[in-house]
C-alpha positions in Angstrom: 56.0 16.9 24.3 55.8 13.9 26.9 58.5 14.6 29.5 59.5 12.3 32.4 57.9 13.6 35.6 61.1 14.8 37.2 62.0 16.8 34.0 58.5 18.4 34.1 59.0 19.3 37.7 62.4 20.7 37.0 61.1 22.9 34.3 58.1 24.0 36.5 60.3 24.7 39.5 62.8 26.7 37.3 59.9 28.8 35.8 58.6 29.4 39.4 62.3 30.4 40.7 61.8 27.8 43.4 65.3 26.8 44.2 64.5 24.4 47.0 61.8 22.4 44.9 64.3 22.5 42.1 67.1 20.9 44.1 64.6 18.2 45.2 64.6 17.0 41.8 68.1 15.7 42.2 69.5 12.8 44.3 71.5 13.5 47.3 74.7 12.8 45.3 73.7 14.3 42.1 76.3 16.5 40.1 75.6 19.5 37.8 78.0 20.9 35.3 77.1 24.5 34.0 79.2 27.5 33.0 82.4 25.5 33.5 81.8 24.8 37.2 80.8 21.5 38.9 78.3 21.5 41.7 78.1 18.3 43.9 75.2 17.4 46.2 71.8 18.7 46.8 72.7 21.6 49.0 75.4 22.7 46.6 72.8 22.3 43.6 70.4 24.6 45.6 73.0 27.2 46.2 73.9 27.2 42.7 70.3 27.5 41.3 69.3 30.1 43.8 72.3 32.3 42.8 71.5 31.6 39.0 68.0 32.6 39.5 68.8 35.9 41.4 71.4 36.8 38.6 69.6 35.6 35.5 65.9 35.3 36.2 65.8 32.7 33.5 62.8 30.6 32.5 62.7 27.5 30.3 60.4 26.4 27.5 61.1 22.9 26.3 61.5 22.7 22.5 62.8 19.0 22.0 63.3 16.1 24.2 65.0 12.7 23.4 66.4 9.6 25.4 69.7 8.0 24.2 70.9 4.9 26.1 71.0 6.1 29.6 71.0 9.8 29.1 68.2 12.0 28.5 68.6 15.4 26.4 66.2 18.3 26.9 66.4 21.3 24.6 64.9 24.4 26.0 64.6 28.0 24.8 66.0 29.8 27.9 65.1 33.5 28.4 66.4 35.9 31.2 68.8 38.6 32.2 71.8 37.5 30.2 73.6 38.4 27.0 72.0 36.6 23.9 68.6 35.9 25.7 66.6 33.9 24.6 68.9 31.0 23.4 68.5 27.4 23.2 70.4 25.2 25.8 70.8 21.5 25.9 70.3 19.7 29.2 72.0 16.4 29.4 70.5 14.5 32.1 71.1 10.9 33.9 67.9 10.0 35.6 68.2 7.2 38.3 65.0 6.1 40.4 63.2 9.3 39.2 65.9 11.6 40.3 68.4 13.4 38.4 71.7 12.0 39.1 73.7 14.3 36.8 73.0 17.3 34.6 75.3 19.1 32.2 74.1 22.3 30.6 75.6 23.1 27.0 75.2 26.1 25.0 
């Protein structure tokens, strides 16, 4: 599967639980929506993913990728310490200048 560089980096940093490098995939003003909560800005995104990594130890295995208009959709099998693991989640991303501007995680 041919993923844009920033999405490939996002997956790699998630799978190595590197919250600092993960947050660097996002713009300074990026927004993440996950589990009904919104996280705005790179520092908040780093805090969110560090907490998520500690709680869930989730890894991602991309299973599908498509680009629609200005949005990219990554479907990934996510495995970790959470009920229902593994499951497939959809990551709806907007990428601007090779950085993620927004990410919405949907079950």
